N, C-alpha and C positions, 0 to 999 in steps of 0.2 A: 710216361716217357719210354718205359721199357717196350710197350706195345708198338709205339711209333718206330723205335729203332729196329724192332723185329721186322716190321713191314718194309722199311727202307732196305734192310739187308736182303730180304726175300726178293724184292723187285730187282735189286742189283744182281743177285745170284741168277735170277731168271734170264736177264739180259745177257749175261756172260756165258752161262752154262746150260740153264734149264731148258731153253727152247730147242736145244740140240738132242735132248734125251727123250726116251720113250715116255709118253704121258698117259698110257692106258690105265684107267682107274676112275675114281669118282672124286670130284672136288666139291666140298660142301661150302656154300656161300652163306655168310651171316649178315643179316640185316637187323635193325632195331626199330626205329620209328620212321613213319612215312608221312611227311608233310606237316608235322607239328613243331612249333618253336618251343622247345623244352627249356625251362628256366635255367637248368643246370648244365646244358649241353655246350660245353666249350670245346669239345673234341670233334663233334660233327657226326654223331650217331643218327641224327634225323636227316634224311634226304627228302627232297621235294617229290611230290606226286608225279610231276612231269618227268623227272629224272628216273624215278623208279619204273615208270611205264616204259621209258626208253630202254632201261636195263632188261626188263621182261621181254620186250620185243626182240632185243638182240639175243638173249639167252635161248629163247624158244626157237629161233631160227637157226642158231649156230650149234646148239647142243641138244642132246637127248636129256631131258630133265626127269630124274627118277625119285621115287619116295624113299625115305629111310625106313623101310618096313621089314617084314620077315624075309623077303627075298633079297634084301640089300646085298648081303655078302655073296650072293650068287650072280650079281649084276656088275661085277668089277672087271669083267673081261673086255670092256670097251670104254670109250671116252664119254663120260657122263658128268652131269651137274646135279646137285641137290640143293634145295633152298631152305634156309631156316631163319627164324626170327626169335630174338631173345627179349625177355622182360614182360611182354603182354601189354603193349600200348594200345590205346583206344583206336588210334588211326590204322592199326593193322586190319581193321574191318575193310579198309580200302584195298589192302593187299588180298584179302579173301575174295572180294568182288572181282578183282582182276585175275586172280589165279583160277577162279571158277569159270570165268569167261573163256580162258584159254586152256582149260583142262590141265593146269599145272599143279602137281603135288608139292606140299611143303610141310614143314614141322614148326610148331609154335611152342616155345617154352615160357611158362607162366611163373612170374614171381608172385606167389599167392598172397603175401602180406600186403601187396599193392592193389589187389582187386577192389574195384569200386572207387579208388582214389582219383584225384585229378589227373587227367591224361591217360588213365589206365582202363582196361576192359572191366566191365561189370560181370556179375555172375551170369546174367542173361546173354551177354555178348559171348561169353565162353561157351555156353550151351549152343549158340549158333555155330561156332567153329566146330564143336564136337559132332554136329549133324552133317557137316560137309564131308563128302567122300574123298576130298582132296587134302584134308588137314589131319595131321597126327599131332596130338597134344602131349606135352611133357611138362615137367616142373623145372623151376629155376631157383629153388630154395624158397624160404619164407621171406627173408629180409634182404637178400642179395649181399651177403657178406663175403669177405675173402675166407673161404673155408679153411685154407691151410693155416690161418691165424687162430683158429678156434680149437678148443679141446674136443676130445672124442664125443662126449655127451652132448655138447652144444651142436656139433655137426649133425649128430644123429637126430636131434630135435628138429633142426632146420630141414633135413631131407625127409624125415618121416612125416612131419606135420604138413609139409607142402604136398606130399603125395596123397595123404589122406584127404586134405581139403579139395584137391582137384578131382579125386575119385568121387567124392561126395557130390560135387557139382555135376559131373558129366555121367555118373552112373556106370563108369567103365574102369577097368584096371588100367593104371598108368605105369608104364615100364620104360618111359623115355625121360631123360633130363639133360640139362647142360650145366656146366660149372659156372657159377657167377664169377665174373672177372677172369675166368679161365683158371681159377686157383683151386688146387686140391693137393692132397698128400696121400700117404699110404692108409691112413685112417679113413679117408674119404672113400677110397677104393673098397676097403673092407665093408664099410657101411652100405654102399650102394649094392654090393653083393647080397648082404643080409636083407635089404629092403626089397629086392627083386627088380631093381632097375637093370634092364638088359642092354639098352643102347644109350650111350652117354656121349654128348658132344663136348669137345674141349675148345680151347683157343689156340692150340698148337697149329702152326701153319704147315700145310703140305697136302699131299695127294694120298687118298686112301686106295690101296692096291690089294691085290690078292695076297701078295707076299708080306705086307706090313699091317694088315687090318687088325685093329684093336677096337672092339665095339664098346669098350669103356673109356676110350680116348680118341674118338673120331676127330680127325684133323679138319679145321675150317679156315676160311679166309674172310676177314671182316671187310664189309663195304661201308664207306663213309660218304658224306655229302659232296665231297670234292672229287669223287671218282666219276669221270666221264666214261664213255664207252671204251675208249682206248685203254684207260687204266683198269676198267673192269675186265677187259680181255687179257691184259697182262696178269692181273691177279688170278684169273681163272686158270692160268697156265703155270703158276708157281708150284714147284714140286718139292722144295726144300722143307725139311721137318725141323721144328724147334721143340726143345723141351719145355714143359709147363713151368709156370712161375715158381 
């Protein structure tokens, strides 16, 4: 409910104020599942393949799409979009196919405790993503908990074990992650610094700019199945920033 209220306020703010302000910077868009009817999905995190392709067509023609890579902080002097996926659903293979077709970079965050389970990517699938020059892989914890509800040691275990698991699969260092449920606290920030996570995506809504950039709390805007092109365009222009959960 809190997330829904955030999104309503953000769109209301955009319609009244945001569209009249300077929007130079990067908007990170968040997707989850593409085309799968998930048993637990009452919110709408899974969008159809047809709608996702419409989104991609719109975004690639209307925006410069950039990766969240080592040059990210140097590419905030213009209006850009970045694309991310959370959780690691099996159907993200379709997103990979489409993004490779159109040369679109993206970041995929894996919940490592779900690897190989129903509707989720397998180890071999993840290796396929790691071989793509368009994909950056990161972690999304082991079990997808609300990190801010956990004690320090349990948080450390979630974030260290997920990092180690993904690194063992792809044979590369992993320095990217996203906060499950968008939840974190000061302990989380300390832990990600210790573990060597350099770039972390949040669920805070807003625009990443030269003046406000925080690589441990990248702002994102979530896209859900009810979002048509008009709503996608509005969300891609929201600039208001919200505090984390």
